[in-house]
A tleap script that builds the chain and sets N, CA, C and O, in Angstrom:
source leaprc.protein.ff14SB
mol = sequence {
  NGLY VAL HIE ARG GLN ILE LEU LEU ALA THR
  LEU GLY TRP PHE VAL GLY TYR GLN LEU VAL
  LYS ARG ALA GLU TYR MET HIE ALA LYS VAL
  ASP ARG GLU LEU PHE GLU TYR ILE ARG HIE
  HIE PRO VAL ASP PHE HIE ALA ALA THR GLU
  LYS LYS ARG ILE GLY GLU LEU LEU GLU ASP
  PHE HIE PRO ILE CARG
}
set mol.1.N position { 0.703 -1.306 -0.064 }
set mol.1.CA position { -0.412 0.332 0.113 }
set mol.1.C position { 0.820 1.090 0.093 }
set mol.1.O position { 1.963 0.676 -0.104 }
set mol.2.N position { 0.304 2.581 0.388 }
set mol.2.CA position { 1.417 3.742 0.124 }
set mol.2.C position { 1.845 3.210 1.807 }
set mol.2.O position { 1.519 2.091 1.411 }
set mol.3.N position { 2.074 3.082 2.619 }
set mol.3.CA position { 3.270 2.948 3.700 }
set mol.3.C position { 4.613 2.365 3.202 }
set mol.3.O position { 5.752 2.828 3.255 }
set mol.4.N position { 3.989 0.866 2.553 }
set mol.4.CA position { 5.428 0.756 1.454 }
set mol.4.C position { 6.042 1.936 0.847 }
set mol.4.O position { 7.180 2.405 0.875 }
set mol.5.N position { 4.485 2.415 0.057 }
set mol.5.CA position { 5.674 3.279 -1.504 }
set mol.5.C position { 6.220 4.526 -0.588 }
set mol.5.O position { 7.024 5.356 -1.012 }
set mol.6.N position { 5.615 4.530 0.845 }
set mol.6.CA position { 6.307 5.983 1.385 }
set mol.6.C position { 7.893 5.976 1.870 }
set mol.6.O position { 8.800 6.803 1.957 }
set mol.7.N position { 7.635 4.063 2.229 }
set mol.7.CA position { 8.574 3.365 3.222 }
set mol.7.C position { 10.430 3.333 2.106 }
set mol.7.O position { 11.611 3.409 2.445 }
set mol.8.N position { 9.675 3.174 0.697 }
set mol.8.CA position { 10.662 2.925 -0.612 }
set mol.8.C position { 10.822 3.904 -0.403 }
set mol.8.O position { 11.589 4.257 0.493 }
set mol.9.N position { 10.222 4.644 -1.080 }
set mol.9.CA position { 10.779 6.091 -1.183 }
set mol.9.C position { 12.002 6.685 0.029 }
set mol.9.O position { 12.937 7.342 -0.430 }
set mol.10.N position { 11.967 6.500 1.146 }
set mol.10.CA position { 12.336 7.502 1.972 }
set mol.10.C position { 14.020 6.297 1.595 }
set mol.10.O position { 15.127 6.644 1.184 }
set mol.11.N position { 13.440 4.744 2.007 }
set mol.11.CA position { 14.907 4.829 1.745 }
set mol.11.C position { 15.978 4.712 0.659 }
set mol.11.O position { 17.192 4.566 0.805 }
set mol.12.N position { 15.162 4.823 -0.618 }
set mol.12.CA position { 15.713 5.571 -2.277 }
set mol.12.C position { 16.384 6.812 -1.707 }
set mol.12.O position { 17.597 6.814 -1.914 }
set mol.13.N position { 15.968 7.757 -1.114 }
set mol.13.CA position { 16.537 8.908 -0.791 }
set mol.13.C position { 17.788 9.151 0.486 }
set mol.13.O position { 18.827 9.756 0.220 }
set mol.14.N position { 17.535 8.643 1.737 }
set mol.14.CA position { 18.776 7.978 2.201 }
set mol.14.C position { 19.676 7.510 1.850 }
set mol.14.O position { 20.752 7.949 2.257 }
set mol.15.N position { 19.638 6.405 0.936 }
set mol.15.CA position { 20.026 5.882 0.375 }
set mol.15.C position { 20.996 6.409 -0.980 }
set mol.15.O position { 22.158 6.065 -1.199 }
set mol.16.N position { 20.349 7.124 -1.611 }
set mol.16.CA position { 20.833 8.038 -2.896 }
set mol.16.C position { 21.297 9.227 -2.332 }
set mol.16.O position { 21.605 9.849 -3.348 }
set mol.17.N position { 21.626 10.164 -1.118 }
set mol.17.CA position { 21.987 10.872 -0.545 }
set mol.17.C position { 23.352 10.144 0.254 }
set mol.17.O position { 24.297 10.912 0.437 }
set mol.18.N position { 23.493 8.923 0.671 }
set mol.18.CA position { 24.885 8.708 0.800 }
set mol.18.C position { 26.165 8.697 0.021 }
set mol.18.O position { 27.358 8.995 0.074 }
set mol.19.N position { 24.917 8.010 -0.980 }
set mol.19.CA position { 26.051 8.231 -2.148 }
set mol.19.C position { 26.309 8.780 -2.120 }
set mol.19.O position { 27.458 8.859 -1.684 }
set mol.20.N position { 25.527 10.088 -2.597 }
set mol.20.CA position { 26.053 11.627 -3.200 }
set mol.20.C position { 27.383 11.553 -2.226 }
set mol.20.O position { 28.494 11.157 -2.577 }
set mol.21.N position { 27.156 11.839 -1.441 }
set mol.21.CA position { 28.014 12.530 0.515 }
set mol.21.C position { 29.143 11.501 -0.170 }
set mol.21.O position { 30.169 12.173 -0.283 }
set mol.22.N position { 29.334 10.393 -0.582 }
set mol.22.CA position { 30.718 9.460 -0.688 }
set mol.22.C position { 31.398 9.882 -1.442 }
set mol.22.O position { 32.537 10.280 -1.194 }
set mol.23.N position { 30.704 9.894 -2.846 }
set mol.23.CA position { 30.819 10.317 -4.069 }
set mol.23.C position { 31.841 11.706 -4.006 }
set mol.23.O position { 32.973 11.766 -4.485 }
set mol.24.N position { 31.103 12.814 -3.268 }
set mol.24.CA position { 31.714 14.183 -3.139 }
set mol.24.C position { 32.751 13.722 -2.500 }
set mol.24.O position { 33.823 13.951 -3.062 }
set mol.25.N position { 32.832 12.756 -0.834 }
set mol.25.CA position { 33.798 12.819 -0.075 }
set mol.25.C position { 35.289 12.341 -0.793 }
set mol.25.O position { 36.421 12.765 -0.563 }
set mol.26.N position { 34.661 10.917 -2.091 }
set mol.26.CA position { 36.574 11.227 -3.113 }
set mol.26.C position { 36.797 11.548 -4.119 }
set mol.26.O position { 37.796 11.222 -4.759 }
set mol.27.N position { 35.708 12.426 -4.566 }
set mol.27.CA position { 36.719 13.583 -5.253 }
set mol.27.C position { 37.281 14.569 -4.758 }
set mol.27.O position { 37.946 15.318 -5.473 }
set mol.28.N position { 37.126 14.791 -3.353 }
set mol.28.CA position { 37.549 16.039 -2.610 }
set mol.28.C position { 39.007 15.811 -1.936 }
set mol.28.O position { 39.796 16.624 -1.455 }
set mol.29.N position { 39.081 14.170 -2.104 }
set mol.29.CA position { 40.002 13.696 -1.178 }
set mol.29.C position { 41.031 13.361 -2.896 }
set mol.29.O position { 41.735 14.363 -3.021 }
set mol.30.N position { 41.166 12.881 -3.495 }
set mol.30.CA position { 41.808 12.638 -4.784 }
set mol.30.C position { 42.113 15.101 -5.294 }
set mol.30.O position { 43.008 15.807 -5.759 }
set mol.31.N position { 40.954 15.252 -4.859 }
set mol.31.CA position { 41.374 16.827 -5.285 }
set mol.31.C position { 42.743 17.667 -4.170 }
set mol.31.O position { 43.504 18.630 -4.267 }
set mol.32.N position { 42.480 16.777 -3.334 }
set mol.32.CA position { 43.338 17.481 -2.192 }
set mol.32.C position { 44.867 16.977 -2.337 }
set mol.32.O position { 45.844 17.724 -2.290 }
set mol.33.N position { 44.909 15.193 -2.571 }
set mol.33.CA position { 45.979 14.499 -2.536 }
set mol.33.C position { 46.598 15.908 -4.245 }
set mol.33.O position { 47.376 16.848 -4.077 }
set mol.34.N position { 45.988 15.572 -5.494 }
set mol.34.CA position { 46.499 16.435 -6.645 }
set mol.34.C position { 47.158 17.558 -5.847 }
set mol.34.O position { 48.348 17.644 -5.546 }
set mol.35.N position { 46.391 18.211 -5.625 }
set mol.35.CA position { 47.131 19.685 -4.981 }
set mol.35.C position { 47.671 20.075 -4.257 }
set mol.35.O position { 48.050 21.245 -4.214 }
set mol.36.N position { 47.912 19.105 -3.339 }
set mol.36.CA position { 48.857 18.984 -2.586 }
set mol.36.C position { 50.540 18.506 -3.239 }
set mol.36.O position { 51.604 19.106 -3.086 }
set mol.37.N position { 50.352 17.641 -3.744 }
set mol.37.CA position { 50.985 17.177 -5.154 }
set mol.37.C position { 51.790 18.184 -5.869 }
set mol.37.O position { 52.940 17.905 -6.207 }
set mol.38.N position { 51.326 19.208 -6.097 }
set mol.38.CA position { 51.490 20.366 -7.282 }
set mol.38.C position { 52.523 21.339 -6.599 }
set mol.38.O position { 53.589 21.770 -7.038 }
set mol.39.N position { 51.744 21.610 -5.108 }
set mol.39.CA position { 51.919 22.266 -4.148 }
set mol.39.C position { 54.047 22.216 -3.946 }
set mol.39.O position { 54.856 23.130 -3.792 }
set mol.40.N position { 54.275 20.235 -4.087 }
set mol.40.CA position { 55.367 20.249 -3.549 }
set mol.40.C position { 56.521 19.773 -4.469 }
set mol.40.O position { 57.644 19.310 -4.273 }
set mol.41.N position { 55.766 20.085 -5.564 }
set mol.41.CA position { 56.630 19.469 -7.156 }
set mol.41.C position { 56.089 20.972 -8.202 }
set mol.41.O position { 55.515 20.547 -9.204 }
set mol.42.N position { 56.135 22.233 -8.187 }
set mol.42.CA position { 56.241 22.909 -8.536 }
set mol.42.C position { 56.910 23.314 -10.085 }
set mol.42.O position { 56.427 23.964 -11.012 }
set mol.43.N position { 58.016 22.744 -9.954 }
set mol.43.CA position { 58.825 22.490 -11.283 }
set mol.43.C position { 58.721 21.952 -12.438 }
set mol.43.O position { 59.439 21.957 -13.438 }
set mol.44.N position { 56.987 21.132 -11.974 }
set mol.44.CA position { 56.837 19.614 -13.064 }
set mol.44.C position { 55.388 20.570 -14.137 }
set mol.44.O position { 54.982 20.327 -15.274 }
set mol.45.N position { 54.942 21.711 -13.084 }
set mol.45.CA position { 53.759 21.754 -13.345 }
set mol.45.C position { 54.554 24.049 -13.750 }
set mol.45.O position { 54.069 25.179 -13.698 }
set mol.46.N position { 55.330 23.684 -13.946 }
set mol.46.CA position { 55.060 25.653 -14.141 }
set mol.46.C position { 53.788 26.235 -15.596 }
set mol.46.O position { 53.081 25.458 -16.238 }
set mol.47.N position { 53.826 27.387 -15.729 }
set mol.47.CA position { 52.755 27.887 -16.641 }
set mol.47.C position { 53.416 28.482 -18.160 }
set mol.47.O position { 54.230 29.398 -18.263 }
set mol.48.N position { 53.075 28.028 -18.793 }
set mol.48.CA position { 53.656 28.628 -19.794 }
set mol.48.C position { 53.473 30.424 -20.311 }
set mol.48.O position { 52.420 31.002 -20.578 }
set mol.49.N position { 55.024 31.040 -20.327 }
set mol.49.CA position { 55.841 31.534 -20.149 }
set mol.49.C position { 54.348 32.712 -21.494 }
set mol.49.O position { 53.464 33.530 -21.240 }
set mol.50.N position { 54.751 32.243 -22.465 }
set mol.50.CA position { 54.037 33.386 -24.044 }
set mol.50.C position { 51.994 32.095 -24.091 }
set mol.50.O position { 52.233 30.887 -24.085 }
set mol.51.N position { 50.853 32.366 -24.117 }
set mol.51.CA position { 49.711 32.120 -24.520 }
set mol.51.C position { 49.670 32.000 -26.317 }
set mol.51.O position { 49.889 32.867 -27.163 }
set mol.52.N position { 49.391 30.925 -26.425 }
set mol.52.CA position { 48.953 30.881 -27.540 }
set mol.52.C position { 47.871 31.432 -28.369 }
set mol.52.O position { 46.802 30.967 -27.974 }
set mol.53.N position { 47.675 32.467 -29.644 }
set mol.53.CA position { 46.183 32.644 -29.685 }
set mol.53.C position { 45.998 31.304 -30.450 }
set mol.53.O position { 46.777 30.402 -30.757 }
set mol.54.N position { 44.305 31.575 -30.692 }
set mol.54.CA position { 44.130 30.891 -31.240 }
set mol.54.C position { 43.915 30.058 -32.886 }
set mol.54.O position { 43.682 29.037 -33.533 }
set mol.55.N position { 44.244 31.600 -32.836 }
set mol.55.CA position { 44.642 31.602 -34.900 }
set mol.55.C position { 46.578 30.743 -35.339 }
set mol.55.O position { 47.198 30.528 -36.381 }
set mol.56.N position { 46.906 30.473 -33.516 }
set mol.56.CA position { 48.143 29.788 -33.990 }
set mol.56.C position { 47.631 27.932 -33.826 }
set mol.56.O position { 47.942 26.856 -34.336 }
set mol.57.N position { 46.716 28.439 -32.819 }
set mol.57.CA position { 46.433 26.206 -32.767 }
set mol.57.C position { 45.701 25.968 -33.643 }
set mol.57.O position { 45.578 24.749 -33.522 }
set mol.58.N position { 44.903 26.353 -34.746 }
set mol.58.CA position { 44.078 25.781 -35.746 }
set mol.58.C position { 45.465 25.963 -36.860 }
set mol.58.O position { 46.561 26.519 -36.934 }
set mol.59.N position { 44.266 24.801 -37.860 }
set mol.59.CA position { 45.290 24.655 -39.544 }
set mol.59.C position { 44.317 25.609 -40.123 }
set mol.59.O position { 43.096 25.466 -40.052 }
set mol.60.N position { 44.867 26.486 -40.639 }
set mol.60.CA position { 44.357 27.307 -41.921 }
set mol.60.C position { 43.473 26.427 -42.505 }
set mol.60.O position { 43.447 25.204 -42.360 }
set mol.61.N position { 42.516 27.345 -43.388 }
set mol.61.CA position { 41.760 26.494 -43.695 }
set mol.61.C position { 41.735 27.120 -45.238 }
set mol.61.O position { 41.838 28.318 -45.502 }
set mol.62.N position { 41.558 25.928 -46.295 }
set mol.62.CA position { 41.660 26.243 -47.544 }
set mol.62.C position { 40.566 25.095 -47.957 }
set mol.62.O position { 40.521 23.954 -47.496 }
set mol.63.N position { 39.693 25.671 -48.937 }
set mol.63.CA position { 37.834 25.582 -49.046 }
set mol.63.C position { 38.477 24.382 -50.403 }
set mol.63.O position { 39.549 24.533 -50.988 }
set mol.64.N position { 37.836 23.642 -50.558 }
set mol.64.CA position { 37.813 22.929 -51.352 }
set mol.64.C position { 37.319 22.710 -52.828 }
set mol.64.O position { 37.712 21.767 -53.516 }
set mol.65.N position { 36.135 23.968 -53.396 }
set mol.65.CA position { 35.656 24.815 -54.067 }
set mol.65.C position { 36.734 25.156 -54.796 }
set mol.65.O position { 36.648 26.041 -55.647 }
savepdb mol mol.pdb
quit
């Protein structure tokens, strides 16, 4: 009946909430480890001295006709 639907909906919400919370925790943990690695090894992640323009990245366009 209705009470079973309410129970299952509540159970589904709770399980979904816990899964999302765990996924966010795991992603935060990975981010924290990566940022810590970057902080300890700045030589490996130096910024490019000169940014390229979009025209330098794309190939020249030559129409077929």
